[in-house]
Structures are given as structure tokens and as C-alpha cells.
N, C-alpha and C positions, 0 to 999 in steps of 0.2 A: 505493499501499498503505498503510494505515494504522497507525503503531506506541504501544502504549502507553507509559506511561513504565519501564512494568521493560519491555520488552525494549529502550525503548532503554539501559539500566543495564544488562539486561546486556551489550547490543550494544557499550557504551564500555567495561566489564570486561573483553571479548575484547581488544577492540583495543588498549586496554592493556597486555597481555600481551604482546601482538606488536609494539609500536612505542613503545621507550620513549627519551626521550634523557638525556644525561650531564648532571649537575650541573655547570655548565660553571664552570673557576677562570683564575685570570687566565693559564694556559699553552694555555689551549682559545680556538680560535679565536672572535674577538667574532659574528661571524655565519656562520650553521647554512642549509642550505636541506632539506627536507623534503618527501617526498607525503605527505599527509598524509588519511587514509582516513573518506570519509563514512559515512553508515548506508546508501547501495546501494550502496558499493565506490568507485564515484569518487573519484579522489585529488584532490586542490587541490594544485597548489604553494606552499610556502612560504616565506617568510626569519625566522628566532629570530635578532634581533639581543639580545647576553647584553653588561651591564658585566663589568668586571675584577674578579675578586674570585671568591668563593663565593658562592651566593646560597642559601638562592631566595631571588624579586624579590617584588614587585608585577609584573602585564604590560599592557603594555594591546596593544591589537590593531587589526589595522587590515584591509578585506575591502573590497579593489577591482576597474576591470576595466579601471583605465589602468595597469597593470604596476608587480608586486611590490618590485619594483626604485628603484622611486620612494623606496623608502623610504631607501637610503642614505641622506643625505643632510641627516637628520632622526635617525638612527639613534644617532649618538654625543650629542644631546641630553638624546635620553629616558633615555640608559648614564649620563649625569654624574648626571643626576639619582637616580638607583639606582631606575629605571626599565626592565626589560625586554620591547624591544620587537619586536612579530610581523604579520607583515604577510604579503597571503595576495592569490592571483589572484585569481580569483573565479572558480567551471564555466565553461566552457567559453575561458576568458579566459590571452591569452598560455602560459605552461606549465602550467595546470590540466586535468585532464584534465575529459571530458562536454559537456552541449549548450551553447551560451551560450544561455541564454534568461533574457533581462536580469532582476533583482528578484522573478523565480517561485517559485524554492526559494533564497533567502536565510535564511528562517527556520527550515529543518532546517538548515543546511549553514552559519550561525548559528552554532546552539546544539549542536551536533556540533564545531565550530570550537573553543567557549570551553571546554567539556567537555575534548575531548583536553586541552589548556594546561591547565586548572585542575591534572588528574594527574597533570604529569609536574614532577623535580624542580626544576625550573629556578623551576617558580610554586610562589606559595606562597597561591594559589586567591585574591588576590582580580584580580580582573582590568577594566578600564576598555576602552571603543571607545568607536571616534573616527574622523571623517573626512568631509570635503568636497564637498559635491554627492552624483556617484553615490555612495561611502563612506560619506557620509554616511546616504545610503538606505540601503544593506546593512546601519548600525550599528543605523539604525529597526528595522528588518525584525526582528537578532538578539535588541535587548529584546524586544519581542514573542514570541519567542518562548520568552522565561524562562527562560533558561539559567540552576542555579541561582547560579553560578563569577560570573558577572555584576554587576560591584557599581553600574558608575557609568560615566557615558559623556556623549561631546564632540561634537555634530553642531553640523556649519557646514552652511547654505544645504541645507537636504530640507526636502521635504514631509510634510505629513503624511496627503497622499493621492497617488498616484500618476493617479490615475483623473481625480480631481476639484481638483487643482493643477496638475498635468505631460505628462499625455494631454489633459484637455479641458478649458475652463473656458466656463459659458454653455451645454455642449454643444457648440463649436466646439475641432476638432482646433488644439491649438500647433502651426503648421507646423515657422514655422524651429525652433522650440526640441525639441519632437519628433521629427518627421521629420529634420533635420539634428543631431538627437546619433545618435539607432539607425542611420541611415545610417552614422558619425564608427565606429563600431562594425562595421559590415560587413555588418549586416540588410538582406537583400532586397527591394527594391522593390514584389516581392509582399508579404512579412512585414511592411513596414509602412505598405502598401494595406489591409492585414487590422486592425494598429493603428487606421489609422485607422480602420474601419468600427463599432469596436467601441465606440460610443459609448453605448450602454444598457447598463447594469448587470445585468453578467452571475453566474452559479456564479463562473467563473475569477477577477474581480476578489472579489468575495468573498472567495475561499481566498487570496487572496497579496494583496490593499494591504491598508497596514500603519495603514490608517484602521478597520477593521473586527476590528483582533485588538488595536488598540493598548491595551483596557483589560484586557491584559496586561502589560504595563510593570508596575515592581516599585519599577524604580530613581530616580534621581535621575540625569538629564540637562541640561547649558548648552547650549539652545540659538544658534546668535551665523546671523544675520538681518541680510537688506540690505533697506533701503527700496526698490530703483532692483532686486534678484535677481528672477529667477523663480520661489523658492518665495516670498517675500515674507510675505505669507499664509500657508503651510506655516509655516514655522519662530514665525510667534508663536502660529497656534492651538494647532501641536503644547505648546508650554509652558504656553495656558490649561489643555489638557484637562491633560494632565497633575497640571497645580499645582494646579485648582479641581476635576473631576469624575473623576478618573483612578479607577485603581490606590488602595484604601486608604495601601498600603506606599509610595507615589509619591508620592504630594499634602505638596502642603509642604514639598520636595527640591526644587524648581524651580529653576533662573538663566532669564533672558534677555538678550543681547543685541542690539537690530535699530539695521545701523547707517546708512549714508547710500550703501552704493553694490551697485552691480548687481554680473550673476555674471560676477565676475573683476576684482577691486577697477574697474572700470568705470563715471564717474558721467556719461557724455557731455559734457554743451555748459559743465555747470560743476562745480565746483572746493568741496568743502565738506570743510573744515579739522576735521582729527582725525573725519574721519567712519566710521572704521574700515574693514577690508579682508578679504577671503573668507577667507584665511587664517586671521582669527581671533588671535586673540592669544597668541602660546606663553606668556606668562609668566602670564595668568587659566587657559588649559588645567592645567598643572602647578600651583597653585595649586589648580584642581578636585584633580587628582588625589590630588595631598598631602592634601588633605582626605578624601576618600571610600575612599583606598587604601593611606595609610598612617596615616589618627587625626589626625593633626598640626591643631590649631586652632587653626589659621591665619588667621579673622576673616571668610572669605571668606562663610560662611551667614549669619555675624550683618549684612550688606551688605541692602541692601534688594532680595528678588531680579531686579528689572527695569532695568538702564539704556537707554535710547531715546536715539535721534538726533532731536531737534526740526530741520528743517530747516526753511531761508530765505533770503532772495534767496540766489545762491551764485557772480554771474558771476566769471569765475575774474580778474579785475582785478579785481576788490571784492567780495567777501565779505561781509554781512552778519554778522556778532556775534553776532543772533540765532540761528547756526546752533552748535545746541551739543548733549550729553551730560545727560540729566541721569535721576534713578533717583527710583524710585516702587515705592511697595510693592502696587500692581494695573492693572490695566488691564483699558479707557482710564481717561484720568484724569475727575476729577467735568466733567459736558457740559451742554449745551446739546443736543439732534438739532434742527435748522433747517432747513426748508426753503426753494432754493432754486431758484423757480418758472421754468421759459422763459416769456418776452413774446412777445406779439403782433408786439414794436418789436425782436423782435432781441437783446434785451436779459435780463438775469436779476435777479432783485429778492427778496425775503421777504414781499411781499407774491400772497398771489393771485389768479393775472387776475382778469380779470371781464367780459371778450369773451365774446358770446354764442358764435362762430365762429372761432376762428382752426387755420391750419395749414401745414404745411407740405411739398409732396411732390417726390418726384426720383426720376431714372431710374437705377435701380443694374443696370447693364451688367459678372455675370460676366468679363468679356471686355477690362474696364479697371478694376479695382481700383484701390481708397484706396492708395496705396504705406505700408508701415510707415517708419516718421521714428523711430525711438529705441522706447522702452519699458521695459517687464520681460524682455530677450531673452536670450540665449544666442548671441554668437557680434559682433560686432562693433558691431551699432547699440542700443548698449547704454545705457540710463537717457537722462533728462530730454534731448530735441532740439526743434531750434525748430519749431514744429508749424508754419511760416508757409512755411517749405520746399516744404508740397502745393501749394499758391497756390489758383487761383481755382476751384473746381470746382462743379457744379449739386446734384453728390450731396452737399455734405462741409457741414452743416449750423454755423453759427458763432452763436453768443449769448455775452453779457458784461454783467460786472455795470457801474455806473456805477464810475470812481474810488474806490477805498475810502480814506475816512477815516480808518477807524482797523487796526490788525492783527487780523486776522478767524484767530485762530489754531485749528487741527483736528489734532484728534488722535483716533485710532478708527476703527472701520468704518463705509463710506461706499456706502449705496447708490442708485440710481437709480430715479424710478418714469417711464417712461416709456409717453405713450398711441403708439398704432401701429396702422395699419392697413393691410393690402398688397394687390397682387392676385393675389400667386402662395401657393402650395399650403403653402410651407414659402420662408426668407429669413434674415437677421442683418439686427439693429439693433445700432451701437458708438455705447460715449459715451465721450468722454476727459475728464480735469479738468485744466485748465489754467492756469495760473500768468501771465496776461502783465502783461510787467514794462513799468515808466511809457513805454520805448523802444519798444513794440510784439514784446520777444520774449516768442515764447509758449512755455514752458517745459514739459515733456509730464510732467505728478504721473502719472497712472491710463488707464490706457486697459483697456473690459471690453468683450465682448459676448452674446448672447445670442441663438441661433438659436429660432427661433419653435415651431419644433415640441416643442422640450426646455424653453414655457418653463412648462411644471409641474414641470418634474423630468425626471431620467435611469433612474428605475423603470418598470421593463415595461407598465404599465397607465398611467403618465403621458403617453406618448411623443402626439402628436397636431396631425396639421398644422394647420394654420392654415382658417380660414375668411375666407376670399377677402373683404372690398370689408368685412368687422367691425372693430370698432376694440377697441382690447383692450389692458387694463392690465398692459405686462413689469416686473415688477422685477428691475434689473438690478445683480447683484455687483459692484461695483467694488474688493474691497478692501481695503486700510484701508491709513492713510499719518498722519505727524505730521509737521506742515505749515502755517508762517508765513505768508501771505498779510498780505505785510507793508501799509503806510498809501503811496499813491500806486499801488498797485499796484490788478489789474482777475485777478478770478474768472474763466474762460472755461470756456462748458460746451462741447463739438463734439460734432456727433452726426454719422453714419453708417449704409452695411450694410458695409463690409466697411476689409481693415485688413493687407494681407496684402505680404511670406508671415510677419507674426506670428503669422496667424488663413487658418485654410483658406478659402478664398472660397467662397460656399454659390452651386451652380451653379442658385436659383432652382426646379426642375423637381417639388418633391418626390418625389422618387422613393428609393429602398432607398442604403442609403448606402456597401452596396456596390457598386453602379450606376455606371458610366462609358458608357455609353452611351444613355444617357440627356440628349437632347440640351440642353443648357442656357438657360437664357430671361432675357431681362431685364424684372424686376420692378417698376413702382410702388409706392415704400413715401412712408405720410405723418406725417408726426409731426405733432401736438396739444399744444397750449394756450392752452385756454380755460379758463372757468366749470365746464361737467362736466368737462374732461378735462386737469386741472391738471396737467402735466408737471412733475415737478422733483427735484433732485439732497439728498438726504439727507446734510449737514455736523454729523460732531459739533462744535462750538463749546464750547472749554475753557471752565470759566466759574470754575476757578483760578488763584493761582496756577503758571510753574512754570520 
């Protein structure tokens, strides 16, 4: 059912006549629990934490699938700073009514929640929303619904698109991340299989994905991300869109911090001094609320809008002093997009290959995938790990530069142009960017796949199976980073066709995505690196001092 704004307004007025909370005083309980009705009559369990004294107050809201009572520990901090705190179980989770539909109804539910709060006597009508990971996603979706009283947001490690960042990358399902998270929410294997098969952009995604509604965001949003986080690119591009190309009311009012953490503050084998935490910085969050919800001129919007962590050598016993936070007015910094070419000698340099014919062929067996070792994962195996743990495999190609004679500072978006062929109707190609230390340690920086059937995109009309034996150029989106490859190190490029369980394994059979009956097949895959097929990674080499 579609409601007009007038319908919603009438509904909210009726609702507010039925359910209102008294203004709290010092004698009232600081925590109240209510069942907040949504427009369809479903009631969501909600905790309200009020400061001592008489209101009304500005309000900060979080909407979570992880139990609203998790806010008990932070309520005193918000209350002490003069903010009422509201924490809500999303639909179908914990004490809330309704069906659990992860992120599918959080735009209307977010709208209704904000406007309900705005009309309560304890609220002064200035409302901020915040959250980390899933509650960050619900915050984005509430902002996309544009409730009139939503004033600002503080969003930590949340993507600009579930479809392109969380469920799929390069058309490949993020198995350990999305599959694992959905299982943790109690979603059935049948429903997870249905998610896995929804790799073609359909109306359901268009209706519910933040990316297709973000133009409606009218408020300032502080995005916090981590370079090793599952949503690194999402945090970065959510900021870039809203700041530079979004709704006119939002442009120029955004802020971004990109730290060196993974999802859960884990940094793999390495340790980045002052690299930030997934939980964000409470002092910074309060500065944000004070400026936008209280009108305090605390200088936060006079500072450069972007703070990024420039990563460098970071062995736990000897981190480089070149690891540091830098502030920028724009992203990326001034740079020169430089191609580093794969060479027949299994080396990498900036000279285009000259060989008439050069390639490497391997057999990709779906029954024996390359194991995941680190990366932007959800769970224990997070962050930069030593890729030597994978060992020598015939389906795993390693290329590397000579020892670097000077630092190579990379900051920005990275693409890999890879020339390939296969004898299968469908297969995957996976590329890794690696920082190779002087002692041979191979620190994973980025790793991303491309599924052949989605090489032209994931719109319905773009899907096309591979042509057996045809050489094709893939452009693999490697996401972004800020990494100094230090003098004495090497830059490594590693190519394979699987990375499990980080990414779902391609059965190579070209069958429909929901077909689990057709047997998998071994694919013969070839990578080309000659004069006619110059495979290269494109690195944004910084040309200004940082």
C-alpha cells in the first residue's frame, strides 16, 4: 500500500492522540519502554532514556536488530550531555512485532519512528540518528525516507548499497559476510539461497536499497569507515555522493573519517597506531550532535571535512612512523593514475609488455577453491594477513615489482584491467593487491572478484555468459585504499579464480543462479599479458605532499 504524505500526516496525528509520553522530570524513571506503532499497525519495542530534569531535549535515535537493551550502557553518556536517547528493536527482532525482513522496511519504519519521537513532549524536535554496521544501515535508510524532523546522522561502517557492497561484489555473493550474517539473524538456508540467487538488479532492490533513494537525504551525515572494513568503499562513496552530488540541502555539510580498522577493530597481522575503532569516537560524535542538534559553534564544520588514515608498514613489533591520519579538503588527493603491467617474467612494472604472445593458464576446480586468508571480512579472519599461507598452487599466480627504490604512495580508487579467456560458460577471476615486505611477508591490502556473466554489469539486459575461448578484457573494481608501499618493499599482484569462504565459489557451469542440481565443472582459465593484451592494475599515485 502506498501512502501519500497527507495520509502519513493524518496517521501520525491520530497516533499521537492515542500514544503520548509525559515529560520526564528528575523524579521520573530514566528509562521507559514502549511499543511504538508503525503505519501498518505493527508495534516496535522501544527504550527511551531521558536525562534528569525537565525537558524537552534533543534526541538521538538508534534502530537495531541486535537488541535495544544494548543501549543501556551508553545511555548515561548521552543523558549527561543533555540528549534523550531512543533505542528500538527493528521489525521482527527481539521484542518487536512483525516479520524480520532485513533492511526491507526500514525506510517507512525509520520515518514513522522519527516523527513519533518528534511529537513527544520530551523531544524538542531536533533528532539525530546513529548506528554502527546494521544500525548504520537502518540510519541511512531512515535518512533516505527524509522525515522532516531528522536533523543529522552519525553513521559508522555502513554501505551506500546493500546490493553492490554487502550482498554482491563483481556479481559474486559475499558468502562469509552476507551468508554468515543472515544465518546469525536466524534466516533460513532457503531464504539465504534466495538472496544468493538475486544477483540481477530487480525491482525489489530498486525499492529498498539505499543507493536508489540516497538523493532524498537532506541532512548532514558523518560517515566513519575503515580501510579493512567490509563496507570500506560504501562509507567512502556515501560521503562523496552526499557531499558533492547529492541533495542540494545535504551538499557541503558532510564529514568523513576513514580509519585503518576492520569490522570489529581487528587489524589482522598488523597494528596501525591510532588507526581508529569500529565504534567510532564518542567525543567526536558528541561534537557532531552539539553542532547540529544544539547549535553550538564548536568549530567542527570549520575543520577539513575528510580525515583519512594513511597506512604504511605496520608489523606489530615495528610499525612505521609513516602510519598517520591526514586531513583533506577533497578526495582523492592529487594523483596520477599509473598502470602497473603484468609481465611474462611474472614481474610488474610501469612499462607496457612487448611480447607478441604471453599468457598463463591454470585449472580452476570448484571442489578445491583457494582458501580465504584475511581481507575485508566479517568474523575472525579480518584485515591484512600473510598470503604466503595459501602456499604454492597451480591456480594461483603471483606477480611482483622489483624492490622499490622509493616510497610509492597510493590514495584513491583502484581498477584492474585483466585480459582473460575460459573454456567455461561462466567462471570467476579474483585479483589481490599485496604489500610484500623485505622479509617476504605478503600483507593483503585489497582483493576483489569479477564473475564473467556479470562482466558488463548486473542489470538484466547486461547479463551474458562467456564465449568459450574468446579473449576478453575485464575491468575489476578493486575498491579504494590509502597505502604507502615503502622503499625496500615490493608491490604484489596475485590472480586466481576463487577465494572461499569470502566469496561464493562459481560452479563454472553457466547454470541459473538458483540451480543447485547441475554438476560443477573444472574450468581452464587463462590470463594474458602481452602487447595486444596488456593486463595492468591502475594505481592512483599521489603527486602532492600528504
